[in-house]
C-alpha positions as a Python dict, from the first residue, in 0.01 Angstrom:
ca = {
    (1, 'M'): (0, 0, 0),
    (2, 'T'): (106, -365, 10),
    (3, 'L'): (-216, -459, 184),
    (4, 'G'): (-411, -254, -67),
    (5, 'F'): (-262, -461, -381),
    (6, 'G'): (-323, -780, -197),
    (7, 'I'): (-692, -710, -147),
    (8, 'V'): (-722, -627, -518),
    (9, 'C'): (-549, -942, -638),
    (10, 'N'): (-721, -1169, -380),
    (11, 'T'): (-1060, -1026, -495),
    (12, 'A'): (-968, -1116, -866),
    (13, 'A'): (-890, -1462, -772),
    (14, 'V'): (-1205, -1517, -571),
    (15, 'M'): (-1414, -1370, -859),
    (16, 'V'): (-1267, -1614, -1084),
    (17, 'R'): (-1327, -1906, -842),
    (18, 'L'): (-1704, -1800, -785),
    (19, 'A'): (-1766, -1787, -1159),
    (20, 'A'): (-1673, -2164, -1204),
    (21, 'P'): (-1927, -2425, -1050),
    (22, 'H'): (-1673, -2736, -1081),
    (23, 'K'): (-1349, -2844, -936),
    (24, 'G'): (-1057, -3009, -1136),
    (25, 'H'): (-672, -3008, -1167),
    (26, 'P'): (-476, -2714, -1000),
    (27, 'L'): (-394, -2416, -1198),
    (28, 'K'): (-33, -2354, -1223),
    (29, 'L'): (105, -1995, -1190),
    (30, 'S'): (251, -2017, -1559),
    (31, 'Q'): (-121, -2045, -1674),
    (32, 'E'): (-235, -1738, -1496),
    (33, 'L'): (-458, -1470, -1668),
    (34, 'S'): (-225, -1190, -1775),
    (35, 'V'): (-412, -957, -1572),
    (36, 'S'): (-349, -1159, -1251),
    (37, 'A'): (18, -1182, -1367),
    (38, 'K'): (40, -805, -1373),
    (39, 'C'): (-114, -767, -1057),
    (40, 'L'): (123, -1027, -894),
    (41, 'G'): (423, -828, -1036),
    (42, 'D'): (290, -517, -850),
    (43, 'V'): (248, -702, -532),
    (44, 'V'): (606, -851, -536),
    (45, 'V'): (720, -495, -560),
    (46, 'H'): (522, -393, -248),
    (47, 'G'): (549, -715, -32),
    (48, 'H'): (677, -1069, -66),
    (49, 'S'): (407, -1196, 190),
    (50, 'T'): (111, -1074, -19),
    (51, 'A'): (257, -1225, -333),
    (52, 'T'): (272, -1559, -133),
    (53, 'N'): (-86, -1523, -29),
    (54, 'L'): (-186, -1455, -406),
    (55, 'R'): (-8, -1758, -522),
    (56, 'D'): (-169, -1988, -286),
    (57, 'T'): (-505, -1871, -385),
    (58, 'L'): (-444, -1903, -748),
    (59, 'E'): (-311, -2273, -723),
    (60, 'R'): (-638, -2365, -555),
    (61, 'T'): (-812, -2245, -864),
    (62, 'T'): (-874, -2525, -1117),
    (63, 'M'): (-817, -2541, -1498),
    (64, 'K'): (-1182, -2642, -1552),
    (65, 'E'): (-1283, -2346, -1351),
    (66, 'F'): (-1100, -2095, -1578),
    (67, 'K'): (-1240, -2247, -1901),
    (68, 'T'): (-1590, -2223, -1775),
    (69, 'S'): (-1527, -1864, -1681),
    (70, 'A'): (-1385, -1793, -2017),
    (71, 'L'): (-1688, -1954, -2184),
    (72, 'S'): (-1908, -1732, -1941),
    (73, 'L'): (-1735, -1422, -2078),
    (74, 'L'): (-1765, -1538, -2435),
    (75, 'A'): (-2155, -1586, -2372),
    (76, 'L'): (-2191, -1247, -2227),
    (77, 'G'): (-1983, -1085, -2513),
    (78, 'Y'): (-2210, -1262, -2758),
    (79, 'Q'): (-2544, -1147, -2592),
    (80, 'A'): (-2407, -811, -2593),
    (81, 'S'): (-2337, -834, -2975),
    (82, 'A'): (-2683, -1013, -3066),
    (83, 'Q'): (-2946, -736, -3099),
    (84, 'L'): (-3305, -789, -3038),
    (85, 'A'): (-3588, -617, -3203),
    (86, 'S'): (-3891, -618, -2981),
    (87, 'L'): (-4261, -544, -2974),
    (88, 'C'): (-4479, -565, -2667),
    (89, 'P'): (-4829, -437, -2755),
    (90, 'T'): (-5012, -509, -2440),
    (91, 'T'): (-4883, -599, -2058),
    (92, 'G'): (-4724, -937, -2052),
    (93, 'V'): (-4742, -995, -2439),
    (94, 'C'): (-4391, -960, -2611),
    (95, 'Y'): (-4236, -1044, -2927),
    (96, 'R'): (-3862, -1040, -2991),
    (97, 'L'): (-3660, -1122, -3302),
    (98, 'N'): (-3292, -1199, -3354),
    (99, 'I'): (-3149, -1252, -3719),
    (100, 'P'): (-2772, -1376, -3694),
    (101, 'Q'): (-2507, -1197, -3889),
    (102, 'S'): (-2470, -1512, -4123),
    (103, 'T'): (-2847, -1504, -4204),
    (104, 'A'): (-2839, -1149, -4251),
    (105, 'S'): (-2551, -1172, -4517),
    (106, 'S'): (-2683, -1482, -4706),
    (107, 'G'): (-3058, -1425, -4670),
    (108, 'T'): (-3097, -1813, -4552),
    (109, 'G'): (-3029, -1980, -4232),
    (110, 'D'): (-3143, -1945, -3878),
    (111, 'I'): (-3352, -1672, -3710),
    (112, 'F'): (-3460, -1672, -3353),
    (113, 'F'): (-3772, -1526, -3204),
    (114, 'Q'): (-3936, -1517, -2851),
    (115, 'I'): (-4306, -1507, -2790),
    (116, 'T'): (-4425, -1435, -2440),
    (117, 'A'): (-4787, -1387, -2289),
    (118, 'P'): (-4956, -1463, -1953),
    (119, 'S'): (-5014, -1827, -1903),
    (120, 'S'): (-5387, -1740, -1859),
    (121, 'Y'): (-5418, -1675, -2227),
    (122, 'E'): (-5576, -1961, -2439),
    (123, 'W'): (-5301, -1877, -2710),
    (124, 'V'): (-5059, -1630, -2859),
    (125, 'A'): (-4903, -1604, -3209),
    (126, 'L'): (-4644, -1453, -3419),
    (127, 'G'): (-4658, -1454, -3802),
    (128, 'Q'): (-4464, -1344, -4123),
    (129, 'G'): (-4691, -1173, -4378),
    (130, 'Q'): (-4919, -866, -4439),
    (131, 'G'): (-5231, -1060, -4334),
    (132, 'M'): (-5370, -1390, -4203),
    (133, 'S'): (-5418, -1520, -4541),
    (134, 'Q'): (-5089, -1696, -4669),
    (135, 'A'): (-4892, -1604, -4337),
    (136, 'N'): (-4631, -1833, -4189),
    (137, 'M'): (-4769, -1832, -3813),
    (138, 'F'): (-4633, -1969, -3505),
    (139, 'L'): (-4896, -2044, -3214),
    (140, 'V'): (-4794, -2085, -2870),
    (141, 'Y'): (-5013, -2236, -2583),
    (142, 'T'): (-4965, -2421, -2258),
    (143, 'A'): (-4872, -2777, -2268),
    (144, 'A'): (-5091, -3043, -2123),
    (145, 'N'): (-4885, -3044, -1788),
    (146, 'G'): (-4908, -2667, -1753),
    (147, 'N'): (-4544, -2621, -1711),
    (148, 'N'): (-4417, -2644, -2082),
    (149, 'V'): (-4547, -2481, -2393),
    (150, 'T'): (-4667, -2633, -2721),
    (151, 'L'): (-4531, -2457, -3037),
    (152, 'S'): (-4779, -2499, -3347),
    (153, 'P'): (-4670, -2376, -3670),
    (154, 'R'): (-4961, -2304, -3889),
    (155, 'T'): (-5090, -2131, -4211),
    (156, 'A'): (-5402, -2019, -4360),
    (157, 'T'): (-5464, -2057, -4744),
    (158, 'G'): (-5808, -1907, -4712),
    (159, 'Y'): (-6005, -1742, -4436),
    (160, 'A'): (-6080, -2045, -4207),
    (161, 'P'): (-5893, -2110, -3892),
    (162, 'P'): (-5524, -2166, -3967),
    (163, 'Q'): (-5407, -2549, -4003),
    (164, 'L'): (-5097, -2722, -3900),
    (165, 'N'): (-4788, -2650, -4116),
    (166, 'S'): (-4543, -2950, -4102),
    (167, 'D'): (-4314, -2820, -4347),
    (168, 'T'): (-4188, -2556, -4122),
    (169, 'K'): (-3863, -2636, -3943),
    (170, 'V'): (-3895, -2493, -3599),
    (171, 'E'): (-3732, -2591, -3252),
    (172, 'L'): (-3799, -2489, -2906),
    (173, 'L'): (-3496, -2376, -2722),
    (174, 'D'): (-3388, -2356, -2366),
    (175, 'G'): (-3566, -2084, -2161),
    (176, 'S'): (-3914, -2205, -2316),
    (177, 'G'): (-4186, -2306, -2047),
    (178, 'V'): (-4411, -2157, -1809),
    (179, 'S'): (-4290, -1954, -1506),
    (180, 'N'): (-4438, -1700, -1272),
    (181, 'G'): (-4757, -1676, -1481),
    (182, 'I'): (-4579, -1630, -1798),
    (183, 'M'): (-4567, -1876, -2088),
    (184, 'T'): (-4236, -1821, -2297),
    (185, 'A'): (-4136, -1976, -2622),
    (186, 'N'): (-3787, -1929, -2745),
    (187, 'V'): (-3787, -2046, -3111),
    (188, 'K'): (-3534, -2129, -3373),
    (189, 'C'): (-3675, -2135, -3741),
    (190, 'S'): (-3438, -2261, -4011),
    (191, 'N'): (-3651, -2190, -4320),
    (192, 'C'): (-3833, -1883, -4251),
    (193, 'N'): (-3712, -1717, -4552),
    (194, 'S'): (-3950, -1897, -4748),
    (195, 'W'): (-4287, -2080, -4713),
    (196, 'N'): (-4582, -2194, -4911),
    (197, 'G'): (-4754, -1860, -4958),
    (198, 'G'): (-4463, -1612, -4920),
    (199, 'T'): (-4102, -1514, -4859),
    (200, 'M'): (-3902, -1279, -4653),
    (201, 'D'): (-3563, -1125, -4740),
    (202, 'F'): (-3359, -1103, -4419),
    (203, 'T'): (-3086, -915, -4614),
    (204, 'G'): (-3324, -629, -4643),
    (205, 'G'): (-3415, -357, -4411),
    (206, 'S'): (-3759, -458, -4299),
    (207, 'G'): (-4029, -720, -4301),
    (208, 'N'): (-4394, -748, -4276),
    (209, 'W'): (-4539, -925, -3954),
    (210, 'I'): (-4858, -998, -3781),
    (211, 'Y'): (-4934, -1094, -3428),
    (212, 'A'): (-5246, -1217, -3235),
    (213, 'Y'): (-5357, -1354, -2917),
    (214, 'H'): (-5674, -1485, -2728),
    (215, 'S'): (-5707, -1352, -2371),
    (216, 'S'): (-6010, -1540, -2279),
    (217, 'N'): (-6130, -1913, -2220),
    (218, 'G'): (-5823, -1990, -2002),
    (219, 'P'): (-5496, -2186, -2050),
    (220, 'K'): (-5514, -2429, -2341),
    (221, 'N'): (-5328, -2720, -2191),
    (222, 'S'): (-5269, -2931, -2485),
    (223, 'D'): (-4989, -3105, -2632),
    (224, 'D'): (-5172, -3129, -2970),
    (225, 'T'): (-5025, -2906, -3243),
    (226, 'S'): (-5362, -2921, -3423),
    (227, 'A'): (-5579, -2821, -3147),
    (228, 'Q'): (-5877, -2611, -3236),
    (229, 'I'): (-5853, -2242, -3111),
    (230, 'G'): (-6082, -1962, -3041),
    (231, 'I'): (-6108, -1633, -3250),
    (232, 'H'): (-5839, -1375, -3145),
    (233, 'S'): (-5920, -1103, -2902),
    (234, 'G'): (-5639, -884, -3032),
    (235, 'Q'): (-5432, -872, -3349),
    (236, 'A'): (-5236, -629, -3568),
    (237, 'T'): (-5002, -604, -3867),
    (238, 'F'): (-4668, -414, -3827),
    (239, 'T'): (-4320, -371, -3987),
    (240, 'W'): (-4003, -476, -3818),
    (241, 'D'): (-3692, -290, -3880),
    (242, 'F'): (-3426, -563, -3919),
    (243, 'A'): (-3151, -330, -3836),
    (244, 'N'): (-3251, -353, -3487),
    (245, 'A'): (-3246, -732, -3508),
    (246, 'K'): (-2938, -820, -3689),
    (247, 'G'): (-2616, -945, -3527),
    (248, 'G'): (-2463, -1232, -3331),
    (249, 'S'): (-2385, -1596, -3408),
    (250, 'S'): (-2625, -1888, -3467),
    (251, 'V'): (-2675, -1970, -3092),
    (252, 'N'): (-2959, -1917, -2876),
    (253, 'P'): (-2956, -1538, -2785),
    (254, 'L'): (-3283, -1552, -2587),
    (255, 'V'): (-3212, -1787, -2295),
    (256, 'N'): (-3128, -1500, -2072),
    (257, 'V'): (-3363, -1242, -2186),
    (258, 'A'): (-3612, -1119, -1937),
    (259, 'A'): (-3958, -1272, -2015),
    (260, 'T'): (-4164, -955, -1943),
    (261, 'T'): (-4156, -587, -2085),
    (262, 'P'): (-4388, -320, -2008),
    (263, 'A'): (-4664, -255, -2269),
    (264, 'N'): (-4520, -61, -2578),
    (265, 'G'): (-4186, -162, -2497),
    (266, 'N'): (-4089, -146, -2871),
    (267, 'S'): (-3769, -127, -3078),
    (268, 'G'): (-3752, -137, -3458),
    (269, 'V'): (-4116, -150, -3505),
    (270, 'T'): (-4324, 78, -3751),
    (271, 'G'): (-4667, 67, -3887),
    (272, 'V'): (-4854, -96, -3616),
    (273, 'T'): (-5210, -129, -3726),
    (274, 'T'): (-5402, -277, -3445),
    (275, 'T'): (-5779, -369, -3429),
    (276, 'D'): (-5966, -352, -3083),
    (277, 'Q'): (-6162, -662, -3084),
    (278, 'G'): (-6469, -498, -2921),
    (279, 'S'): (-6491, -220, -3153),
    (280, 'R'): (-6462, -488, -3448),
    (281, 'R'): (-6736, -694, -3295),
    (282, 'K'): (-6963, -401, -3305),
    (283, 'K'): (-6883, -303, -3661),
    (284, 'L'): (-6941, -664, -3734),
    (285, 'I'): (-7281, -682, -3599),
    (286, 'A'): (-7384, -318, -3737),
    (287, 'H'): (-7276, -441, -4096),
    (288, 'G'): (-7468, -778, -4066),
    (289, 'V'): (-7787, -597, -3916),
    (290, 'L'): (-7795, -326, -4173),
    (291, 'A'): (-7700, -534, -4479),
    (292, 'S'): (-7957, -777, -4373),
    (293, 'L'): (-8233, -519, -4318),
    (294, 'A'): (-8184, -376, -4655),
    (295, 'F'): (-8190, -714, -4859),
    (296, 'V'): (-8413, -929, -4644),
    (297, 'I'): (-8685, -665, -4534),
    (298, 'L'): (-8651, -337, -4709),
    (299, 'F'): (-8589, -418, -5097),
    (300, 'P'): (-8836, -716, -5087),
    (301, 'S'): (-9095, -508, -4922),
    (302, 'G'): (-9078, -229, -5189),
    (303, 'A'): (-9097, -490, -5461),
    (304, 'I'): (-9415, -645, -5299),
    (305, 'A'): (-9575, -315, -5272),
    (306, 'I'): (-9544, -227, -5636),
    (307, 'R'): (-9666, -561, -5726),
    (308, 'L'): (-9985, -575, -5507),
    (309, 'A'): (-10088, -216, -5397),
    (310, 'S'): (-10275, -10, -5633),
    (311, 'F'): (-10343, 357, -5540),
    (312, 'P'): (-10224, 695, -5659),
    (313, 'G'): (-9866, 752, -5575),
    (314, 'I'): (-9762, 388, -5552),
    (315, 'L'): (-9484, 460, -5796),
    (316, 'W'): (-9333, 724, -5572),
    (317, 'L'): (-9368, 518, -5270),
    (318, 'H'): (-9174, 227, -5432),
    (319, 'A'): (-8907, 460, -5572),
    (320, 'G'): (-8874, 625, -5203),
    (321, 'F'): (-8878, 295, -5025),
    (322, 'Q'): (-8590, 137, -5247),
    (323, 'V'): (-8374, 448, -5240),
    (324, 'F'): (-8403, 436, -4849),
    (325, 'A'): (-8306, 64, -4857),
    (326, 'Y'): (-8009, 168, -5078),
    (327, 'V'): (-7897, 422, -4829),
    (328, 'V'): (-7910, 148, -4549),
    (329, 'Y'): (-7696, -86, -4760),
    (330, 'I'): (-7451, 186, -4830),
    (331, 'I'): (-7393, 219, -4441),
    (332, 'G'): (-7348, -152, -4403),
    (333, 'F'): (-7146, -188, -4721),
    (334, 'G'): (-6902, 74, -4609),
    (335, 'L'): (-6853, -127, -4267),
    (336, 'G'): (-6805, -447, -4445),
    (337, 'I'): (-6551, -316, -4696),
    (338, 'S'): (-6340, -154, -4386),
    (339, 'M'): (-6358, -503, -4186),
    (340, 'A'): (-6257, -676, -4503),
    (341, 'C'): (-5950, -456, -4559),
    (342, 'E'): (-5836, -481, -4201),
    (343, 'S'): (-5858, -859, -4228),
    (344, 'S'): (-5737, -919, -4596),
    (345, 'L'): (-6067, -1053, -4687),
    (346, 'I'): (-6142, -820, -4988),
    (347, 'S'): (-6094, -1104, -5212),
    (348, 'H'): (-6347, -1344, -5031),
    (349, 'H'): (-6654, -1431, -5220),
    (350, 'H'): (-6878, -1272, -4972),
    (351, 'A'): (-6696, -934, -5012),
    (352, 'I'): (-6676, -966, -5391),
    (353, 'I'): (-7045, -1023, -5407),
    (354, 'G'): (-7115, -729, -5185),
    (355, 'I'): (-6933, -493, -5431),
    (356, 'I'): (-7132, -641, -5734),
    (357, 'L'): (-7445, -572, -5545),
    (358, 'F'): (-7352, -216, -5443),
    (359, 'V'): (-7254, -132, -5807),
    (360, 'S'): (-7583, -306, -5952),
    (361, 'I'): (-7811, -109, -5728),
    (362, 'F'): (-7644, 195, -5823),
    (363, 'F'): (-7801, 178, -6168),
    (364, 'M'): (-8140, 80, -6046),
    (365, 'P'): (-8302, 437, -6004),
    (366, 'A'): (-8213, 535, -6348),
    (367, 'L'): (-8335, 222, -6498),
    (368, 'G'): (-8663, 256, -6306),
    (369, 'W'): (-8699, 617, -6432),
    (370, 'I'): (-8642, 537, -6802),
    (371, 'H'): (-8886, 216, -6757),
    (372, 'H'): (-9155, 464, -6618),
    (373, 'V'): (-9108, 726, -6912),
    (374, 'M'): (-9118, 478, -7186),
    (375, 'F'): (-9418, 282, -7022),
    (376, 'K'): (-9626, 593, -7036),
    (377, 'K'): (-9528, 665, -7378),
    (378, 'V'): (-9568, 323, -7552),
    (379, 'G'): (-9834, 171, -7298),
    (380, 'S'): (-9638, -138, -7237),
    (381, 'R'): (-9287, -276, -7116),
    (382, 'T'): (-8999, -223, -7310),
    (383, 'I'): (-8629, -332, -7284),
    (384, 'W'): (-8562, -92, -7016),
    (385, 'S'): (-8852, -229, -6825),
    (386, 'H'): (-8710, -571, -6839),
    (387, 'A'): (-8356, -433, -6744),
    (388, 'H'): (-8504, -255, -6430),
    (389, 'I'): (-8718, -557, -6337),
    (390, 'W'): (-8469, -841, -6362),
    (391, 'L'): (-8190, -659, -6230),
    (392, 'G'): (-8379, -589, -5936),
    (393, 'R'): (-8507, -938, -5879),
    (394, 'S'): (-8137, -1087, -5931),
    (395, 'T'): (-8003, -833, -5675),
    (396, 'I'): (-8254, -918, -5420),
    (397, 'A'): (-8193, -1275, -5454),
    (398, 'L'): (-7830, -1232, -5449),
    (399, 'G'): (-7840, -1025, -5155),
    (400, 'I'): (-8026, -1264, -4959),
    (401, 'I'): (-7785, -1543, -5044),
    (402, 'N'): (-7488, -1329, -4967),
    (403, 'G'): (-7624, -1262, -4603),
    (404, 'G'): (-7587, -1649, -4546),
    (405, 'L'): (-7248, -1650, -4694),
    (406, 'G'): (-7154, -1363, -4463),
    (407, 'L'): (-7276, -1579, -4166),
    (408, 'R'): (-7070, -1872, -4276),
    (409, 'L'): (-6759, -1656, -4296),
    (410, 'A'): (-6831, -1510, -3942),
    (411, 'N'): (-6907, -1857, -3801),
    (412, 'G'): (-6577, -2002, -3931),
    (413, 'R'): (-6390, -1718, -3751),
    (414, 'G'): (-6603, -1756, -3438),
    (415, 'N'): (-6811, -1460, -3479),
    (416, 'S'): (-7159, -1585, -3522),
    (417, 'S'): (-7417, -1763, -3297),
    (418, 'K'): (-7633, -2050, -3390),
    (419, 'G'): (-7941, -1880, -3299),
    (420, 'G'): (-7860, -1568, -3510),
    (421, 'R'): (-7799, -1797, -3805),
    (422, 'I'): (-8139, -1972, -3734),
    (423, 'A'): (-8304, -1633, -3701),
    (424, 'Y'): (-8178, -1506, -4044),
    (425, 'G'): (-8285, -1816, -4204),
    (426, 'V'): (-8628, -1807, -4083),
    (427, 'V'): (-8682, -1437, -4153),
    (428, 'A'): (-8506, -1478, -4500),
    (429, 'G'): (-8724, -1771, -4572),
    (430, 'L'): (-9039, -1595, -4501),
    (431, 'M'): (-8952, -1284, -4680),
    (432, 'S'): (-8840, -1475, -4976),
    (433, 'A'): (-9166, -1661, -5013),
    (434, 'A'): (-9380, -1356, -4986),
    (435, 'W'): (-9165, -1174, -5232),
    (436, 'I'): (-9175, -1463, -5489),
    (437, 'G'): (-9565, -1505, -5420),
    (438, 'A'): (-9589, -1133, -5488),
    (439, 'M'): (-9409, -1162, -5815),
    (440, 'V'): (-9633, -1456, -5920),
    (441, 'L'): (-9946, -1282, -5837),
    (442, 'G'): (-9850, -955, -5976),
    (443, 'E'): (-9754, -1121, -6304),
    (444, 'M'): (-10094, -1298, -6313),
    (445, 'R'): (-10271, -974, -6257),
    (446, 'R'): (-10082, -788, -6511),
    (447, 'K'): (-10151, -1058, -6776),
    (448, 'K'): (-10507, -1066, -6675),
    (449, 'G'): (-10541, -685, -6703),
    (450, 'A'): (-10355, -701, -7031),
    (451, 'A'): (-10587, -950, -7157),
    (452, 'A'): (-10895, -756, -7036),
    (453, 'A'): (-10758, -443, -7184),
    (454, 'E'): (-10692, -620, -7509),
    (455, 'T'): (-11066, -756, -7503),
    (456, 'R'): (-11200, -405, -7438),
    (457, 'S'): (-10983, -265, -7714),
    (458, 'K'): (-11110, -514, -7955),
    (459, 'A'): (-11458, -441, -7842),
    (460, 'M'): (-11417, -96, -7895),
    (461, 'E'): (-11253, -134, -8243),
    (462, 'E'): (-11533, -362, -8337),
    (463, 'R'): (-11775, -98, -8208),
    (464, 'R'): (-11616, 176, -8430),
    (465, 'E'): (-11620, -53, -8712),
    (466, 'S'): (-11984, -124, -8672),
    (467, 'D'): (-12060, 253, -8649),
    (468, 'R'): (-11876, 323, -8959),
    (469, 'S'): (-12068, 55, -9153),
    (470, 'D'): (-12400, 198, -9031),
    (471, 'E'): (-12300, 543, -9137),
    (472, 'H'): (-12192, 418, -9471),
    (473, 'I'): (-12528, 220, -9528),
    (474, 'S'): (-12742, 534, -9416),
    (475, 'N'): (-12553, 749, -9677),
}
């Protein structure tokens, strides 16, 4: 029995010694841990020799060792109380959040978050907000030496690539760097409750966040916080439940957190809306092709036909051609609106013009029918004729221009090629020239025809007058 108690107490003393990395002054028996003192009492009861062995062991333990051990225990206690909300959307990519209790109570102060991704990625980012525009973003990529990481706080006031935001108070903490093929950024942000473009209430129950990453192009390896970046290959918006992130003091709770978690290892995350980049690119191409086909090829062709062709049924050919073009545009328009909503681009001028075009063309068939009926009735153009003609011309011109604006928007987000932009410009230029030429030639023909008709009408009227005069004389 005495031997058994001696082993337990010696083991406790050795554990204290192993926990401390430094040496110092001897620790006196009067300064023992209370648990060790109790253990010693039990040993005294069962044997004097074991007690002597324990005393000798504890005296070799230093005061500095004891303090270090106590601090280690406190740190372990803090890490146990500091909660981390996490989101791991794909293998190797993880985001974690901690809101210290003081910040959760006051709404202001420090927050901590961790961003990890494979070091082969060009960049990875976490952001506050409902979409890219006006978001408070934090980009991370490998530093120039390949062993550290660069933290780049950014924001986007429009829909171009995000720019450096020097107003953000952020700091890279211990544990950041590149290790075993994973880049890790442990970040403290001191003013993330408010930024130029939005706010976040850390006393509340949840907040809107976004994430993005670019998995191709290889490591960035740059110390420049304003470095240019490629378009993301994955992105999403989501809601973080702050109840899973609140707790702990304002010290780094991330230093001992594992840098990797399996995909979908999430806690406190709801409403994740992801966009597959391959699928999105297909939608983007389909939108561009269909909208361009409608406004650069089909609508102008139908307008050219009604001006230059002259055969029975040309009116119905014109009407059918334009309705078909409208159906093509409706499909392209739907794809465009879907992507605009996903990327918070619905207020961009390209999307706004697209909506105006959609509404304008809706009224064209009705105006065309009224124009036809009134023309047959009075034999000349009416206000309905001018409404149909000029609304159609304005719509075609605006549609061609909006196609160029769409290519410019896509280029700013890394989604268009130089060859594609050149091809659009050449085809749109040729069709515009043909369309305008047809309008001019058609108006010339119409005026010439109207003049000829007026001459014939006058001649017929003069002939009738002459016949009436001859009849009067003969009578």
